[in-house]
N, C-alpha and C positions, 0 to 999 in steps of 0.2 A: 532495531539491529543493534547487538552488542558491540560496544567500543573494542578496538583491538587492544591486546594488552602491550603496556609500554614500560621501558626501563628508563631510569634517570641514569645516563651515562656520563661520566666524567672524561674519559678518553678511551679510544681503541687504538692500539699501536702494534708493531711488529717488531720484535726484538730477539734477544737471547734470554732463555731462562737464567735468572741470576742466582736462584736459590733453589731449594729441594734437590733430590738425587738425580733430577733431570737438568741440572744446571749445565749450561753451554748449549742446549738444543733450542733451535729457533722455535719461536712460540708467538700466537697471537694473544695479546692481552686485553680484556674487557674489563676495564676499571669502573665499577658503580659507584655512585655518589651516595654519600650517607654513612654515618657511623655512630653508634651509642656509647662508645667508649672514648676516653681521652688518655690514652697512654702518654706518659711525659716524655717519651722519647720518639714519638710518632714522627715518621718522615713524609707522611702523605697527608698533612692536614688540609691541604688543598682539595681533597677529596670529600671534606666534610660537607660541603656546600656547592661547589662548582659542578656544573653539568647541564645536560639538556635531555629532555625527553626524547626517546626513539621508540618507534615500533619494534617488535620482535623482528619482522620482516626487514627493516632498515639495519638493525643490528647483525642479522644474518647475512645480509648482503655485504656489509662491511668487513665481517670475518672472511667471507669467501673471496675477497679481493686479494688476499695475502696466499702466497704459495707455501701453505703450512698446514699440517693436520693435528697440530697440538694447540690447544685453546686453554687459557686460564681465565676464570673469573676471579676478580679480586676487588679490592675497595681502598678505603671504605670498608664496610661490613656488607658483602654480598647477600648474606642470608636475610637481611632486612627486606629484600626484594625477591624472595624466593618464589613468591606465587608466580611472578612473571618469568624469573630466570629459569625455573626447572623445565617448563615447556620448551624453550629455546635450547636448553641443554639436551633434552631428549631428542630434539630434532638434529642436533649436531652429532650425537652418538648414533643415530639411525644412519647418518651419512658417512660414518667411518672415523669421525674425528676421536682423538683422545681428549677428554674434557677433564680439567682440573678446577678446583676452588680452593683459594686460600681463605680461611675464616678465623675470627679471633678465638673460637671456643667457647665464647660466652653465649652463642645462640645454638639451639637445637638444630642438628644436621640431619635429623631423620627424614625431612622431606626430599633429600637429595637422591636421585637415582643410584642404585647400587654400583653401577659402573663408573660413576664419577670418581675421580681420584681426589681424596680429601686431605688438604693440608691444614692441620688443627694447631693453631698457634696458642699454647697454654701460656698464660700471662704470668710472668715472674714478679716477685714483690715490688721491685723498683719501678715496674710500669705504672703502679697506683691503681691498677684493675685486677689484682690477683684474686679478689673475693669473687669476681664475676664468673671463674672458670665453670663451665658445666662439665663435670667429670663423666656423667652419663654418655657423653659423646665418644668416649675412648671405647666403650663397648660396641660401638658401631663400625669401628675400623678394622680393615682386612689388611693384608700384607702388602697391597698396592698404595695403601694410604700412608701418611706420615704424620708424625708430632714434631712441633718446632717449639723450642724455648729460645727467646731473645734476651740475651744475657748482658747486664750492663756492670756487674761487679761481683766480688767474692759471694755476698749473700745470695744474689740470683744464682750464681753457680751451685752453691751448696743446696739450695731449695730444689733446683732442677735435678741435680743428682739424686737427691732424696726421692723425689717423685719418680724418677726413672727406675730406681731400684725397687721401690715400695709397690709400684704398680706394675713392674715387670714390662715396662713399655717395649723394650727391645724385643721381646718374645712376640709381640703382636704386629710390629711395623717398624720401618726406619725411624730413628729418632735424631732430630737434628739440634745442634747447639750452635746458635749464631751470636756473635759479638755485635753489640750496638755500635753502629757506625760513629766514629769519633769519641766514643766514650770507654769502650773496652778495648784494650790492646789485644789484637788477634792472637799474637804469639803467647801471650800469657794464658788465654783461654786454652790454646792447643796444648800448653804445658800441663796445665791442670788436668785435661782429659786424659792425657798419657800417663801422668802420675797415678791416677786412679783407675786405669785401664778400663774405662767406661765403654761400654759397646755402642758408642754414639757416632754420629758424622759430624765432623767440624765443618760449619757452613758459613762461609764469608759471603758477602754480597757481591757476586761477580759483575753486576751491572754497574756497581759503584766503583769497582776497581777500574773497569774499563772506561766509564764515561762520568764519574762523579756522581753528584746529585741531580743530574740533568732529568727533567720531566720526560716522560715518554720513551724511557729506556729501561 
């Protein structure tokens, strides 16, 4: 008999969406363990290694405990476990859930169901992982998906601005410019966006504004 598929889960929690165009909506977060990037400003290093093995049935049951139909798979890097994650996503979609995934953009997203809302985080130069971006992923995005740039300084901003314009990203889907918490002054980034009249969405981390850097929020 085949063994049941399992995911290595760091945490499952119910909170408000802190990012994306769905910021402020209640959401169940499924944080998977493991990441093959080491961004210098990473705020979830605890997800590199901490976690426990759970069957898909157990994860599904935990998600269903919460009074919410929006689910986000995050990490770590959730695409590292896509072989087990995708069947669970398909089950949730069949039950009427809105399913999101936030991925670094350094892994192929083609295995994901078309209905999954993909948040692709293109890594800016200051992250130290800029060379890992898989630009072919952008061709797979539709109008419900989103591209995010996490910006730590002026160099990151200019790089993200150039990519947004050259790749015509805003014609494909929403584009988010997010300041690195504690390193990039939010008001400064907002002023740069306005000065350049960029067709992007300024994206602070709502959950940190509300609760600081508390885990499970």
